[in-house]
Structure formats: structure tokens, C-alpha cells
C-alpha positions as CSV (number, residue, x, y, z in Angstrom):
1,M,102.3,145.1,94.9
2,I,105.8,146.2,95.4
3,P,107.5,145.3,98.7
4,Y,109.7,147.6,100.8
5,D,112.6,146.3,102.9
6,D,112.9,146.7,106.6
7,K,114.5,150.2,106.1
8,G,111.7,151.3,103.9
9,R,113.6,150.9,100.6
10,R,111.6,149.9,97.5
11,I,112.4,146.5,96.1
12,E,111.6,146.1,92.4
13,A,110.0,142.6,92.7
14,E,106.3,142.8,91.8
15,Y,104.1,140.2,93.5
16,F,100.5,139.4,94.2
17,V,98.5,137.3,96.7
18,I,95.4,135.6,95.4
19,P,92.9,133.0,96.6
20,D,94.0,129.5,95.6
21,G,91.3,127.0,96.4
22,H,91.0,126.9,100.2
23,H,94.4,128.5,100.6
24,L,96.3,131.5,99.4
25,A,99.0,131.8,96.7
26,L,101.8,134.3,96.4
27,I,102.6,135.1,92.7
28,L,106.0,136.5,92.0
29,S,106.4,138.0,88.6
30,S,109.3,137.0,86.4
31,S,112.5,138.9,85.9
32,S,114.2,139.9,82.6
33,G,116.9,142.2,81.6
34,A,116.6,145.4,79.6
35,A,116.2,144.9,75.8
36,Q,115.5,147.0,72.8
37,G,115.1,150.2,74.8
38,R,112.8,148.6,77.4
39,P,113.9,148.7,81.0
40,A,114.7,145.6,83.1
41,R,111.7,143.9,84.6
42,N,111.6,142.9,88.3
43,P,115.4,143.4,88.6
44,D,115.2,142.6,92.4
45,Y,113.7,139.2,91.9
46,I,116.1,137.3,94.1
47,Q,116.1,139.9,96.9
48,G,112.3,140.1,96.7
49,L,111.8,136.4,96.9
50,T,114.1,136.1,99.9
51,L,112.3,139.0,101.6
52,L,108.9,137.6,101.0
53,L,109.9,134.1,102.2
54,T,111.4,135.7,105.3
55,R,108.2,137.6,106.1
56,L,106.1,134.5,105.5
57,Q,108.4,132.7,107.9
58,S,107.8,135.4,110.5
59,L,104.0,134.7,110.1
60,D,104.7,131.0,110.8
61,A,103.5,130.1,107.3
62,T,103.7,126.7,105.7
63,L,104.7,126.3,102.0
64,L,102.1,123.9,100.7
65,D,103.4,123.8,97.1
66,S,105.4,125.7,94.6
67,F,105.3,125.9,90.8
68,V,106.5,127.7,87.8
69,D,103.5,129.7,86.7
70,S,104.7,131.3,83.4
71,R,102.6,131.9,80.3
72,H,104.7,129.3,78.6
73,T,103.8,126.5,81.0
74,Q,100.1,127.7,80.8
75,R,100.2,127.3,77.0
76,L,101.7,123.9,77.4
77,S,99.0,122.9,79.9
78,L,101.6,121.3,82.1
79,S,100.3,119.6,85.3
80,E,101.3,120.8,88.7
81,S,103.6,117.9,89.2
82,D,105.5,118.8,85.9
83,R,105.8,122.4,87.2
84,R,106.7,121.7,90.8
85,L,109.8,123.3,92.3
86,V,110.5,121.6,95.6
87,A,109.1,118.7,97.7
88,V,106.4,120.0,100.0
89,P,104.9,120.8,102.5
90,I,107.6,122.9,104.2
91,P,106.9,124.6,107.5
92,L,108.9,127.8,107.2
93,A,109.6,128.1,111.0
94,G,113.2,127.2,111.5
95,E,113.9,126.8,107.7
96,D,117.1,128.2,106.2
97,I,115.5,130.8,103.9
98,Q,118.6,131.4,101.8
99,K,118.9,127.7,101.0
100,L,115.1,127.4,100.3
101,R,115.3,130.4,98.0
102,L,118.2,128.8,96.1
103,R,116.3,125.6,95.8
104,L,113.2,127.4,94.4
105,T,115.2,129.3,91.8
106,S,117.6,126.5,90.8
107,A,114.7,124.1,90.1
108,Q,113.1,126.5,87.6
109,G,115.7,126.0,84.9
110,P,114.7,122.6,83.4
111,I,110.9,123.1,83.7
112,A,109.0,123.2,80.4
113,Q,112.2,122.6,78.4
114,P,111.9,120.3,75.4
115,P,113.3,116.8,75.8
116,G,117.0,116.6,75.1
117,T,117.7,120.2,75.8
118,V,121.1,120.6,77.3
119,K,121.0,124.3,78.3
120,K,118.6,125.0,81.1
121,G,116.1,127.9,81.1
122,N,116.3,130.9,83.3
123,N,115.9,130.8,87.1
124,S,113.7,133.8,87.5
125,K,110.4,132.8,86.1
126,R,106.9,133.7,87.3
127,I,106.2,131.4,90.2
128,R,103.3,130.5,92.4
129,L,103.8,129.7,96.1
130,R,100.8,128.1,97.7
131,V,100.8,128.9,101.4
132,E,98.9,128.4,104.6
133,V,99.3,131.3,107.0
134,P,97.8,131.3,110.5
135,G,95.2,134.1,110.8
136,F,94.6,134.3,107.1
137,T,92.0,132.5,105.0
138,S,91.4,132.4,101.3
139,A,89.2,135.5,101.8
140,N,92.2,137.5,103.1
141,A,94.4,137.7,100.0
142,S,94.5,141.5,99.9
143,R,95.3,141.6,103.7
144,L,98.2,139.2,103.4
145,E,99.5,141.0,100.2
146,A,99.6,144.3,102.1
147,A,101.1,142.7,105.2
148,L,104.0,141.3,103.2
149,A,104.8,144.7,101.7
150,T,106.5,146.0,104.9
151,A,108.4,144.6,107.9
152,L,106.6,142.3,110.3
153,H,107.1,141.2,113.9
154,S,110.3,142.7,115.0
155,N,110.6,145.7,117.3
156,E,113.5,147.9,116.3
157,D,113.9,149.4,119.7
158,S,113.8,146.3,121.8
159,G,114.5,143.5,119.4
160,K,111.6,141.6,120.9
161,A,108.4,140.3,119.2
162,M,105.2,142.0,120.2
163,A,102.4,140.0,121.9
164,G,99.4,139.0,119.8
165,S,98.7,136.8,116.8
166,P,101.2,136.6,114.0
167,A,98.6,138.1,111.6
168,E,98.4,141.2,113.8
169,A,101.9,141.6,115.1
170,I,103.8,144.4,113.4
171,Q,106.9,146.4,114.3
172,D,106.2,148.9,117.1
173,S,107.9,152.0,115.8
174,P,106.5,155.2,114.3
175,R,108.5,154.7,111.1
176,H,107.1,151.2,110.6
177,H,103.6,152.3,111.4
178,H,103.9,154.9,108.7
179,F,105.0,152.4,106.1
180,M,102.3,149.9,107.1
181,Q,99.6,152.6,107.0
182,D,100.9,153.8,103.7
183,A,100.6,150.2,102.3
184,K,97.0,150.0,103.5
185,I,96.1,153.4,102.0
186,R,97.9,152.7,98.7
187,Q,96.1,149.3,98.3
188,A,92.7,150.8,99.1
189,V,93.2,153.7,96.7
190,E,94.4,151.4,93.9
191,R,91.4,149.1,94.4
192,H,89.0,152.0,94.3
193,A,90.6,153.3,91.1
194,V,90.3,149.9,89.5
195,E,86.6,149.7,90.5
196,R,85.9,153.1,89.0
197,A,87.7,152.2,85.8
198,T,85.7,148.9,85.6
199,Q,82.4,150.8,86.0
200,H,83.5,153.3,83.3
201,F,84.3,150.7,80.6
202,E,81.3,148.6,81.5
203,S,79.2,151.7,80.9
204,L,80.8,151.9,77.4
205,G,79.7,148.4,76.6
206,Y,83.0,146.6,77.3
207,T,83.4,143.2,79.0
208,V,85.9,143.8,81.8
209,R,88.2,141.3,83.5
210,D,90.4,142.3,86.5
211,V,93.8,140.7,85.7
212,G,95.9,142.6,88.1
213,A,96.7,139.5,90.1
214,Q,98.0,137.7,87.0
215,R,99.4,140.4,84.8
216,S,101.5,143.6,85.0
217,Y,98.4,145.6,83.9
218,D,95.1,145.9,85.7
219,L,92.1,145.3,83.3
220,H,91.6,143.4,80.1
221,I,88.6,144.8,78.2
222,T,86.8,143.4,75.2
223,K,84.0,144.5,72.9
224,G,83.4,142.2,69.9
225,S,86.8,141.5,68.4
226,K,88.5,144.4,70.1
227,E,90.8,143.6,73.0
228,L,92.6,146.2,75.0
229,R,94.8,146.4,78.1
230,V,94.1,149.0,80.8
231,E,96.7,150.4,83.2
232,V,95.0,152.1,86.2
233,K,96.5,154.5,88.7
234,G,94.8,156.1,91.7
235,S,95.7,159.1,93.8
236,T,94.3,161.2,96.6
237,T,96.0,164.3,95.0
238,S,96.0,165.8,91.5
239,P,99.3,164.6,90.2
240,G,101.0,165.8,87.1
241,S,102.8,162.4,86.9
242,V,102.4,158.9,88.0
243,E,104.8,156.2,89.1
244,L,105.2,153.2,86.7
245,T,107.1,150.0,87.4
246,A,109.5,148.7,84.9
247,N,107.0,145.8,84.3
248,E,104.2,148.3,83.5
249,V,106.4,150.2,81.0
250,A,107.5,147.0,79.3
251,N,103.9,145.7,79.0
252,A,102.7,148.8,77.4
253,D,105.5,149.0,74.9
254,G,104.2,148.4,71.4
255,I,100.8,147.1,72.6
256,C,97.6,149.1,72.5
257,T,97.0,150.1,76.1
258,I,94.7,152.6,77.8
259,L,95.9,154.6,80.8
260,V,93.3,155.5,83.4
261,V,94.1,157.9,86.3
262,V,91.5,158.3,89.1
263,D,92.7,161.2,91.2
264,K,91.4,163.6,93.8
265,I,90.1,160.5,95.7
266,N,88.6,161.4,99.1
267,L,89.6,159.2,102.1
268,A,87.4,158.5,105.1
269,Y,88.2,156.0,107.8
270,E,86.2,153.4,109.6
271,D,87.8,151.4,112.5
272,S,91.2,152.7,111.3
273,Q,90.6,151.3,107.8
274,P,90.9,153.7,104.8
275,L,87.7,154.0,102.8
276,P,88.3,155.8,99.4
277,R,85.4,157.7,97.8
278,D,84.6,159.6,94.6
279,G,87.5,160.9,92.6
280,R,88.1,162.3,89.1
281,L,88.5,159.8,86.3
282,R,90.8,160.6,83.3
283,V,91.4,158.4,80.3
284,W,94.3,158.3,77.8
285,W,93.4,156.1,74.9
286,N,96.1,154.6,72.7
287,W,98.6,155.3,75.5
288,Q,102.3,154.4,75.2
289,P,104.9,155.5,77.8
290,A,107.1,157.5,75.5
291,A,110.7,157.7,76.6
292,D,110.5,161.6,76.6
293,N,107.9,161.4,79.3
294,L,109.8,158.9,81.5
295,S,112.2,160.1,84.1
296,A,114.4,157.9,86.4
297,T,113.6,158.1,90.1
298,R,116.1,155.4,91.1
299,Y,119.3,153.9,89.8
300,R,120.8,150.4,90.2
301,Y,124.5,150.5,90.8
302,T,126.6,147.4,90.2
303,L,129.5,147.3,92.6
304,P,132.9,146.9,91.0
305,A,134.5,143.4,91.5
306,E,137.4,144.9,93.4
307,M,137.7,147.9,95.8
308,P,140.3,150.5,94.7
309,T,143.5,150.7,96.9
310,H,143.2,153.7,99.2
311,S,145.8,156.4,98.9
312,E,146.3,159.5,100.9
């Protein structure tokens, strides 16, 4: 999931919410710079982490634990205590979010470094934040994930919080309702597309694992010794193009990947909840996002260190 800030601007900081025992865990994907023609991955990591912590705070969440959750630490089979970022638990109500964000990023550097290493590692690794959020159980991972994608609690017109439980309170403005509804529809459509793709590959004799909560692609399919990655996109229209995140482009670069697009999905509603149905399934085998087929839809502009002197 990609979050949007309070003004509806897309923040390139991919995250997921998954069940974690009796609790929930927010997974923030790692960040890396552009390299060898590949675009930067999760360039808004710091902004995204701050935004997500702020929204968890508005839901009166408690940070139960925090770990580096990278592939490297998984390969090393490090214990949670060896991967822990800050002392917990931390009730987020009243917490200085900027200071907490700094503690979470600064603590990442030395984790999983060989003994005697002087130079610390990077501070934008893949992390797992185990949380407790009033109104959300371990069965509500997708609901919390969608809720964190857009602004919560505040009312732009009055500046006052709405009545009701934290899990239900959202900004009472037409613009926010539009973004929140968009997030619900987008998530439902994507989930439907993944389910259709899963059924398709299972019918071809593949074993299918949904890895969307852990990876920057959706399905890992195997048949015998063959292993393939699958990127899935869903749409209610018939698009001539799809939107890819920098992470999705980077993950398909040089790796055998399949692109599946499920479009023309029909939407029905039940109790205001979107219910996707049907749809046309299209498959591109041996897919690679060639540079000629990619077009920039946003640019990141780095501000100069100094402002020029104004002259008439």
C-alpha cells in the first residue's frame, strides 16, 4: 500500500499491515537510491515512517515492539532481541513522533553488522512495527492498512475531532471521504485481482503463495524446479497502461517475472463496502518493464541549499 498525505499527495513509502500473532504488524519496505538504471526505491521512507507513526498515534496505538526485518537478518536467523530498535512498549499518545522516528531509524545502523565493523549500515532498512490499536484485531490487518493510507481524525473545517471510536473516526470533508473511499475501492480491486491470478495459476498446476505483505511483488509461484514472480494489477476500466511503483520496477529488473492485469472488474456495494466481481484476466509472460515503456508521472525536486538573491 502507498500512503497519501493530508493534502492527498502520494508518498513513495510502500508499507503493509499483516497479522502478527494476536496483534498486528506494520511492515515498512526499505529504501535505496537509484543504481544501474534502476529508479530509487521508497524514496519517501523518512516522510512515510513519520506519517504512519502520526496516524497510529491518532488511533491511540501502542508500539509493542520494533525490529529490523530485512532479508539479511532473516538469512542470519537473528532473534528479535538482536533486531530490536527501541525499548518498548511505547504508548504513542503524547509521544514526540519526530524524536521516535529518529530513534527508530538511528538504531538500524549497527544491526546485523559483523563484529568489529566501524562503519554502520544504512538507516532505512525494512522494519516491522508490532502494534496494538484499539478497535482493530489481528483479523483486521487489511482494514488498518487502508485506514493508514489517508488522513484520520481531524476535521479540516472545524479542527475538532469527530465523535466515535478511533477506528471509525475520519476527517469529515468531501475531499477526505473521496480519498478514503478510493483507498477502500483500490484495496478491494487489488485483492480481487490477486485472487483471480491465484486461481489462474493454480489451474495451470502451479503452487501459489501470496507474498504481497512481505515483498514488492504479489505472488510467488512454483512448479517443480521452476520459480516465478508475479506482479498483479487490477482495474475497473480497460487501461492501456498501469501504474508501477519504483519498488515494483526494481524487483522485475533482470528477474523472470509475469505481469497479470485483471481489468473491466465490476463493482457492487454491500453496506457501503465495495464488492469486486468478474473481470478480464490478461497475462504477460517473461515480463520486464522496459525503459521505453516507462514514463514519469512525478518528479522529486531537491531544493538548492541557498535561495537566490531577489533582484528587480
